[in-house]
MIMI-33262 format. One record per residue: residue in three letters; residue number from 1; y, z, x of N, C-alpha, C, O in turn. Coordinates in pm, whole numbers, always signed. Each point is the difference from the previous one (the first is absolute). Example, Ala and Ser with C-alpha at 12.3 -4.5 7.8 and 13.67 -1.06 7.14 Angstrom:
R    r    k    n.py    n.pz    n.px   ca.py   ca.pz   ca.px    c.py    c.pz    c.px    o.py    o.pz    o.px
R  ALA    1    -569    +780   +1319    +119      +0     -89    +120      +0     +90      -2     +66    +104
R  SER    2    +107    -138    -139    +119      +6     +82    +109     +73     -77    +111     +17     +51
This chain:
R    r    k    n.py    n.pz    n.px   ca.py   ca.pz   ca.px    c.py    c.pz    c.px    o.py    o.pz    o.px
R  UNK    1    +520      -4   -2123     -54    -137     +31      -1    -115     -93    -104     -19     -62
R  UNK    2    +220     -72     +40     -25    -131     -46    -150     -15     +36     -58     +25    +106
R  UNK    3      +0     -85    -256     -85    -101     +36     +39    -123     -82      +7      +1    -122
R  UNK    4     +11     -85    +184     +34    -120     -60     -37    -143     +86     -48     +12    +113
R  UNK    5     +67    -120    -156     -91    -138     +87    +115     -78     +43    +102     -16     -67
R  UNK    6    -118     -22    +157    +123     -61     +89     -88    -142     +85    -111     +13     +52
R  UNK    7    +183    -131     -55     -82     -82     +98     +49      -7    +112    +121     +19      -4
R  UNK    8    -182     -48    +157     +17     +23    +110     +27     -96     +65     -97     -76      +7
R  UNK    9    +227     +26     +70     +32     -58     +54     +57      +5    +146    +122     +13     +11
R  UNK   10    -202     -22    +106     +56     +21    +129     +31     -76     +75     -91     -74     +35
R  UNK   11    +201     +55     +16     +87     -72    +120      +0     +43     +83     +59    +108      +2
R  UNK   12    -114    -148    +111     +21     +41    +161     +81     -81     +96     -18    -120     +24
R  UNK   13    +105    +197     +26    +114     -98     +75      +2     +28    +141     +64    +102     +29
R  UNK   14    -111    -158     +59     -24     +61    +168    +121     -59     +30     +51    -106     -36
R  UNK   15      +4    +242    +146     +81     -10    +102     -71     +39    +116     +76      -5     +97
R  UNK   16    -169     +35     -72     -62     +11    +112      +1    -131    +138     +10    -121     -22
R  UNK   17     -22    +180    +151      +3    -122     +54    -154     -13     +43     -72     +99      +9
R  UNK   18     +32    -213     +15    -133     -47     +31     -28     +38    +146    -116     +12     +39
R  UNK   19    +228      +9     +45     -81     +39    +125     -31    +134     +28     +51     +96     -59
R  UNK   20    -144     -88    +161     -27    +158     +38    +103     +98      +3     +96     -43     +65
R  UNK   21     -86    +112     -92    +110    +130     +12     -56     +18    +136     +65     -49     +93
R  UNK   22    -182    +115     -66     -14     +16    +183     +51    -117     +73     +27     +17    +119
R  UNK   23      -9    -138    -174     +40    -111    +110    +151     +63      +2     +49     +48    +103
R  UNK   24     +38     -55    -264    +129     -38     +11     +32    +143     +84     +90     +16     +82
R  UNK   25    -173     +65    -118     +91    +160    +104     -53      -8    +119      +2    +120     +30
R  UNK   26     -65    -194     +96      -7      +2     +60     +69    -112     +83      -9      -4    +123
R  UNK   27     +89    -100    -208     +78    -111     +40    +214     +30     -67     +96     -74     -23
R  UNK   28    -129    +254     +20    +118     +40     -84     +40    +109    +122     -76     +76     +60
R  UNK   29    +212     -93     -44     +50    +138    +102      -6    +141     -81     +27      +1    -120
R  UNK   30     -46     +63    +157     -32    +140     -51    -111     +25     -77     -18    +115     -42
R  UNK   31     -88    -235      +7    -124     +11     -54     -29     +31    -179    -106     +20     -60
R  UNK   32    +244     -26     +11     +12      +4    -125      -8    -113    -105     +86     -87     -12
R  UNK   33    -171     +94     -45     -16    -131    -140     +18     +72    -130      +1    +123      +5
R  UNK   34     +16    -189    -135     -24     +43    -100      +9    -124    -117    +107     -60      +2
R  UNK   35    -188     +22     -83     +21     -79     -98     +16     +74    -170     +29    +116     -27
R  UNK   36     -56    -215     -52     -24     +85    -149     -77     -81     -24     -47     -73     +88
R  UNK   37     +11     +66    -225     -40     -45     -98     +73     +40    -140     +31    +113     -40
R  UNK   38     -17    -221     -12     +90     +36    -148    -116     -57    -138     -41    -115     -15
R  UNK   39     +10    +230     -68     -66     -67     -94     +65     +55    -162     +84     +89     -15
R  UNK   40    -148    -166     -91     +63     +29    -137    -124     +53     -70     -91     -78     -30
R  UNK   41     +86    +197      +3     -78     +48     -64      -7     +24    -138     +68     +85     -56
R  UNK   42    -154    -166      -3     +28     +10    -173     +10    +163     -47      +5     +67    +103
R  UNK   43      -2     -17    -172     -24    +181     -19     -54     -40    -122     +19     -88     -85
R  UNK   44    -106    +201    +109    -170     +14     -22     -43    +142     -28     -24     +82     +88
R  UNK   45     +16     -60    -225     -36    +146     -80    -120     +60     +32     -57     -70     +84
R  UNK   46     -20    +187    -120     -95     +35     +30    -119     -93     -93     -95     -25     +73
R  UNK   47     +81     -20    -183     -94     -39     -19     -68    -133     +88    -120     -12     +26
R  UNK   48    +193     -52      -1      +9    -127    +111     -79    +111    +139    -115     +15     +40
R  UNK   49    +225     +31      -9     -88    +102    +131    -107     +52     +26     -40     +27    +113
R  UNK   50     -35      -3    -247    -153     +32     -13     -31     -76      -6     -88     -11     +86
R  UNK   51    +104    -125    -173     -58    -112      -6     -23     -27    +131    -115     +30     +31
R  UNK   52    +197     -86     +85     +12     -62     +80    -100     +79    +101     -65     -73     +75
R  UNK   53     +43    +217     -64     -21    +104    +149    -164     -38     -16     -79      +2     -94
R  UNK   54     +69     -41    +243    -168     +79     +18     +13    +126     +28    -114     +46      -2
R  UNK   55    +193     +43     +29     +17    +124     +22    +139     +89     -55    +112     -18     +48
R  UNK   56    -133     +88    -128    +106     +94     -14     -30    +141     +40    -102     +56     -40
R  UNK   57    +214     +19    +139     -71    +101     +62    +129     +92      +4    +107     -59     +16
R  UNK   58    -107    +203     -30     +76    +102     +24     -71     +62    +122    -118     +11     +32
R  UNK   59    +251     +33     +31     -42     +28    +205    +114     +84     +32     +71     +78     -64
R  UNK   60     -78    -127    +204    +110     +37     +93     -20     -52    +109    -112      -6     +51
R  UNK   61    +213     -39      +0     +54     -77     +86     -35     +83    +147     +83     +83     +36
R  UNK   62    -186    -101     +37     -51    +113    +135     +23    -126     +83     -64     +20    +103
R  UNK   63    +117    -127     -97     +37     -65    +144     +87     -92     -47     +28     -21    -118
R  UNK   64     +32     -59    +254     +73    -118     -17     +47     -88     +97    +112     +34     +37
R  UNK   65    -155    -133     +18     +55     -69     +93      +1    -152      -5     -59     -80     -72
R  UNK   66    +158     +62    +186     +38    -173      -4    -110    -112     +39     -89     +38     +76
R  UNK   67     +86    -152    -113    -121    -101     +70     +37    -106      -3     +91      -9     -81
R  UNK   68    -113     -79    +127     +45    -166      +0    -116     -73    -105    -119     +28     -13
R  UNK   69    +173     -95     -31     -89     -96     -98     +47    -161      -5     +96     -39     +66
R  UNK   70    -166     -41    -143      -3    -163     -30     +47     -32    +166    +113     -47     +13
R  UNK   71    -183     +67     +99     +28     -62     +94     +78     +47     +87     +34     -89     +77
R  UNK   72     +18    +204     -48     +72    +110      +6    +190     -66     -23     +97      +5     +77
R  UNK   73    -116     -70    -239    +126     -43      +7     +74    +123     -86    +120      +6     -22
R  UNK   74    -215     +85     -18     +72    +107    -110     -60    +134     +18    -117     +34     +16
R  UNK   75    +223     +29     -21     -65    +173     -34      -7     +60     -58    +109     +39     -42
R  UNK   76    -212     +18     -11     -64     +94    -128     -25    +116     +47     -31     +15    +118
R  UNK   77     +38     +70    -191     -28    +158      +5    -128     -16     -76     -34     -67     -98
R  UNK   78     -22    +148    +172    -166     +57     -77      +2    +158      -7     +31     +84     +84
R  UNK   79     -70     -76    -201     -20    +141     -46    -130     +99     -25     -52     -26    -109
R  UNK   80      +0    +111    +166    -107    +112     -39     +12     +45    -169    +111     +17     -49
R  UNK   81    -220      -2     -22     +49     +43    -131    -158    +106     +11    -110     -36     +43
R  UNK   82    +149    +175     -99    -111     +70      -2     +28     +64    -152     +71     +93     -41
R  UNK   83    -186    -214     -39     +13     +46    -133     -31    +140     -47     -48     +86     +74
R  UNK   84     +76     -67    -198     -10     +80     -79     -62      -8     -89     -98     +71     -24
R  UNK   85    +161    -199     -78     -83     -66     -93      +2    -119     +15    +105     -58     +26
R  UNK   86    -222      -6     -38     +19    -161     -54     -45     -17    -146    -100     +31     -64
R  UNK   87    +232    -102     +33      -1      +5    -142     -29    -159     -59     +35     -47    -109
R  UNK   88    -108     -16    +212     -39    -128     -58     -35     -51     +99     +82     +12     +91
R  UNK   89    -221     -97     -53     -64     -10    +107    -100    -140     -21    -117     +10     -37
R  UNK   90    +167    -106     +59     -93    -147     -42    -139      -7     +78     -32     +17    +118
R  UNK   91     -19     -42    -205    -238     +30     +22     +11     -52    +102     -41     +75     +89
R  UNK   92    +107    -247     -22     -39     -37     +86     +24     +98    +155     -69      -8    +102
R  UNK   93    +187     +98    -124     +37     +74    +159    -116     +75     +11      +1     +52    +111
R  UNK   94    -137     -11    -195     -76     +86     +76    -164    -101     -40    -108     +36     -47
R  UNK   95    +152    -146     +85    -126     -67     -18     +39    -112    +125     -28    -120      -4
R  UNK   96     +83    +174     +89     +36     -98    +149    -117     +12    +105    -116     +39      -6
R  UNK   97    +205     -94    +114    -126      -3    +106      -7    +145     +67     -63      -1    +106
R  UNK   98    +114    +127    -144     -61    +128     +14     +90     +83    -152    +109     +53     -23
R  UNK   99    -230     -84     -47     +18     +54    -109     -14    +154      +9     -74     +52     +84
R  UNK  100    +170     +42    -200      +8    +110      -5    +128      -1     -50     +78     -95      -6
R  UNK  101     -57    +250     -41    +155     +57     -14    +110     -78     +49     -27     -72     +97
R  UNK  102    +161     +68    -147     +70     -31     +40     +47    +104    +122     +17    +118     -31
R  UNK  103     +11    -173    +211     +26     +69     +84     +45    +123     -13     -12     +28    -120
R  UNK  104     +59     +67    +181     +86    +124     +17    +147     -22      +8     +83     +60     -69
R  UNK  105     -44    -189    +198     +90     -12     +20     +33    -148     -34     -49     -89     +70
R  UNK  106    +157     +49    -209     +27    -144      -4     +55     -38     +45     +99     +72     -14
R  UNK  107     -49    -217    +130     +40     -82     +19    +104     -63     -82     -31     -75     -93
R  UNK  108    +164    +104    +124    +115     -90    -119     +64    -107    +109      +2     +34    +118
R  UNK  109     +38    -134    -147     +47     -64     +79    +124     -42    -112     -17     -37    -116
R  UNK  110    +187     +60    +212    +119     -67     -80     +73     -79     +97     +23     +54    +108
R  UNK  111     +20    -180    -128     +60     -62    +118    +149     +54     -23     +57     +21    -107
R  UNK  112      -4      -4    +252     +99     +82     +40     +21     +94     +80    -101     +70      +2
R  UNK  113    +184     -29     +70      -2    +121     +95     +13     -46    +138     +40    -116     +15
R  UNK  114     -73    +197    +108     +48     -23    +115    -120     +51     +90     -54    +108     -25
R  UNK  115     +15    -186    +128     -55     +43    +108     +88      -5    +118    +102     -69     +10
R  UNK  116    -157    +157     +89     +14     -11    +136     -98     +43     +82     -72    +100      +0
R  UNK  117     +88    -226     +96    -118     -22     +94     +68      -1    +151     +27    -108     +53
R  UNK  118      -1    +239     +15     +30     +28    +118    +144     -37     -15     +71     +73     -69
R  UNK  119     -27    -167    +119    +159     -55     -13     +76     -69     -79    +115     -32     -28
R  UNK  120    -295     +13     -13     +69    -165    -120     +23    +143    -135     -31    +119      +9
R  UNK  121    +100    -202    -129      +4     +41    -106      +5    -134     -79     +53    -107     +30
R  UNK  122    -142    +154    -167      -4     -99    -132     +30     +16    -119     -81     +88     -31
R  UNK  123    +127    -104     -39     +90     +55    -133     -46    -147    -123     +10    -112     +49
R  UNK  124     -47    +119    -168      -3     -56    -101     +58    +102     -75     -23    +120      -7
R  UNK  125    +129    -218     -68     +58     +83    -155     -80    -122    -119     -16    -122      +4
R  UNK  126     -17    +220     -93     -59     -43     -81    +155     +46    -179     +39    +110     -38
R  UNK  127      -6    -232      -9    +115     +24     -84     -42     +72    -131     +73     +25     -96
R  UNK  128    -209      +4    +113     -32     +49    -124     -21     +84     -27     +16     +40    -115
R  UNK  129     -93     +73    +269      -5     +42     +34     +60    +129     +85     -78     +75     +58
R  UNK  130    +202     -56     -52     +36     +19    +100      +0    +135     +33      -9     +89     -84
R  UNK  131     +23     -67    +245     -64    +121     +90     +66    +115     -38     -47    +106     +44
R  UNK  132    +171     -99    -134     +45    +132      +1    -118     +28    -153     -18    +120     -20
R  UNK  133     -37    -189     -54     -73     +33    -106    -171      -3      +8     -88     +38     -78
R  UNK  134     +87    -119    +241    -179     +29     +35     -34    +131     +22     +73     +95     +30
R  UNK  135    -205    -102     -51     -97    +129     -48      +7     +67    +155     +11     -56    +109
R  UNK  136     -22    +214    -149     +45     +92    +148    -125     +71     +27     -56     +30    -106
R  UNK  137     -22     +17    +237    -143     +69      +0     +50    +170     -85     +99     +69     +24
R  UNK  138    -174     -53     -93      +6    +116     -72      +6      -8    -177      -3     +92     -82
R  UNK  139     +13    -249     +58     +80      +0    -143    -132     -40     -87     -95     -76     +21
R  UNK  140    +133    +168    -135    -146      -7    -102     +49    -120     -79    +115      +0     -45
R  UNK  141    -209    -113     +24     +13    -153     -69     -94     -10     -79    -107     +62      -1
R  UNK  142    +167    -185    -105    -130     -28     -90     +37    -163     +36     +94     -74     -29
R  UNK  143    -204     +61     +97     +20    -187      +7     -72     -81     -77    -107     +45     -43
R  UNK  144    +144    -169     +13     -99    -105     -32     -12    -130     +99     +80     -90     +27
R  UNK  145    -203    +116     +11     -22    -104    +140    -102     -81     -40     -83     +49     -77
R  UNK  146     +69    -182    +118    -101     -90     +18     -64     -12    +153     +72      -9    +100
R  UNK  147    -189     +11     -97     -97     -41    +126      +1    -139     +75     -48    -107     -37
R  UNK  148    +107    +134    +139     -19    -176     +85     -79     +46     +56     +18    +106     +58
R  UNK  149    -146    -177     -57    -122      +4     +61     -24     -79    +188     -84     +28     +86
R  UNK  150    +203    -133     -86      +9     -55    +100     +31     +78     +85     -51     -32    +107
R  UNK  151    +135    +156     -99     +85     +94     +86     -35    +156     -38     +76     +93     +26
R  UNK  152    -200     -79     -90     -36    +111     -52    +106    +107     -46     -34    +117     -19
R  UNK  153    +133    -149      +6    +137     +91     -67     +31     -40    -150     -15    -108     -58
R  UNK  154     +53    +208     +23     +51     +16    -149    +128     -59      +1     +64     +51     +92
R  UNK  155     +19    -157    -167    +140      +7     -58     +63     +36     -62     -52    +110     -16
R  UNK  156    +165    -109     -66     +48     +35    -144     -41     -63     -44     -61     -82     +68
R  UNK  157     +62     +64    -256     -19     -18     -44     +88    -135     -55     -34    -119      +5
R  UNK  158    +160    +178     -59    +124     -86      -5    +160     +77    +107    +107     +52     -31
R  UNK  159    -164     -79    +132     +98     +27    +118     +59    +157     -37     -75     +79     -56
R  UNK  160    +231     -35     +96     +37    +133     -76     -47     +68    -144     -20    +118     -27
R  UNK  161      +7    -266     -74     -46     +56    -115    -117     +91     -33     -10     +75     -97
R  UNK  162     -63     -92    +180    -137     +70      +9     -19    +132     +92    -111     +46     +25
R  UNK  163    +210      -2     +14     +47    +103     +82     +55    +170     -48    +120     +23     +14
R  UNK  164    -177     +49     -47     +70    +125     -53     -14    +127     +90     -81     +24     +90
R  UNK  165    +135     +14    -117     +58    +163     +92      -8    +128     -94     +65     +28    -102
R  UNK  166    -182     +51    +181     +48     +99    -107    +114    +100     +61     +26     +18    +118
R  UNK  167     +35     +41    -234    +160    +117     +48     -43    +108     -88      +7     -13    -122
R  UNK  168     -41     +91    +164     -16    +122     -39     -82      -2    -116    -108     -56     +20
R  UNK  169    +126     +96    -129    -131     -51     -83     +35    -153     -91     -29      +9    -120
R  UNK  170     +65     -92    +146     +42     -87     -32      +8    -129     +28     +60      +1    +107
R  UNK  171     -91    -154    -145     -82     -88     +71    +176     -93     +49     +98     +61     -42
R  UNK  172     -74    -157    +101     +73     -53     +31     -19    -145     +61    -110     -20     +52
R  UNK  173    +214    -101     -49     -33     -90     +76     +36     +53    +121     +72     +98     +18
R  UNK  174    -143    -187     +90     +40      +1    +146    +150     -80     +66     +57     +32    +104
R  UNK  175     -19    -131    -188    +104     -45     +43    +104     -12    -152     -28     -25    -117
R  UNK  176    +139     +54    +178    +159     +19     -69      -8    -109    -129      +7     +32    -119
R  UNK  177     -25    -181    +175     +28     -99     -60     -95     -17    -112     +41     -52    -104
R  UNK  178    -151     +87    +113    -121     +35    -109     +67     +57    -105     +35     -66     -98
R  UNK  179      -7    +229    +117     +54     +15    -110    +108     -53    -102      -2     +11    -122
R  UNK  180    +119     -84    +223     +99     -88    -102     -70    -101     -80     +38     -21    -115
R  UNK  181    -163     -62    +177     -35    -119     -77     -46     +40     -60     +22     -45    -112
R  UNK  182    -146    +183    +118     -84     +25    -117     +31     +85     -53     -72     +38     -92
R  UNK  183    +175     +24    +116     +61    +105    -104     -88    +135     -16      -8     +73     -99
R  UNK  184     -44     -62    +202    -101    +127     +25     +82    +132      +0     +98     +36     +67
R  UNK  185    -137      -5    -119     +49    +195      -2    -136    +105     +58    -117     -16     -33
R  UNK  186    +161    +105    +111    -118    +111     +31     -95     +18    -132     +33     +20    -117
R  UNK  187    -136     -32    +164    -145     +57    -135     -74     +99     +85     -29     -12    +120
R  UNK  188      -1    +118    -208     -56     +82     +97    -158     -43      +5     -53     -57     -95
R  UNK  189     -25     +94    +231     -48     -48     +38    -191     +22     -58    -103     -61     +32
R  UNK  190    +123    +148    -104    -124      +8    -142     -28     -94     -58    -100     -71      -9
R  UNK  191    +251     +72     -56     -25    -119     -60     -41    -138     +51     -89     -59     -61
R  UNK  192    +137     +11    +152     +30    -121     +64    -188      -6     +37     -80     -83     -43
R  UNK  193     +50    +210    +143    -183     -19     -28     -92     -10    -110    -117     -37      +7
R  UNK  194    +193     +82    -131     -83     -17    -114     +36    -123     -70     -92     -57     -59
R  UNK  195    +218      -1     +54     -40    -180      +4     -70     -61     +38     -64     -80     -68
R  UNK  196     +51     +97    +200     -77     -91     +73    -165     +48     -30     -95     -79      -4
R  UNK  197     +87    +225     -17    -150      +5      +5     -41     -84    -183    -100     -69     -19
R  UNK  198    +176     +91     -60     +34     -53    -169     -80    -119     +51    -123      -7      +8
R  UNK  199    +255    -133     +40     -63     -92     +71    -183     -56     +51     -94     -71     -36
R  UNK  200    +132    +155    +128    -136     +11     +43    -129     +58     -84    -113      +8     +48
R  UNK  201    +155     +40    -211    -101     +28     -75     -64    +154     +12    -104     +64     -19
R  UNK  202    +227     -52     +60     -52    +207     +67     +96     +51     -70    +120      +5     +26
R  UNK  203    -202     +50    -154    +130    +115     -62     -42    +151     +55     +70     +97     -27
């Protein structure tokens, strides 16, 4: 795992409609509508991910569902995560209005996905996190997360660069584009977790 310093610059290009997807669907024959979010995500490596994250979790995806956000103008997918190990936890997460340990099921939100409500369907394409690369229920993952107190959910600390899947006994990025841009190669899960423990001061 390379441990080098890069500067971060993130530019977001929005191609989504401002209008509610529900309103658009009701005005559309067939009731199916879609939009897209186009991002320019900078390459972010593990040291920066570690520093940026409020929470780093190794766990299992146990649920996924589509929801509407931003005044119903975008579809997001909300994942429930069953933690196996908490590799970093910001102290403020245990000194909130409901102090205590991290909940047994974490909720993580990603822009993009599909939601079907009766005869209406809504889809948002996330160019930096294609649906083909999206997490699936049953996946074992290592995710670098930032807490959003306004919504009570976690987001990825650096888009697809903050999301890893456990494949066999190795760790790989979720998104194919990340592999190409960051030059990732499969890394043993034990070595990956050991490096994170060292970053947290646990040898």
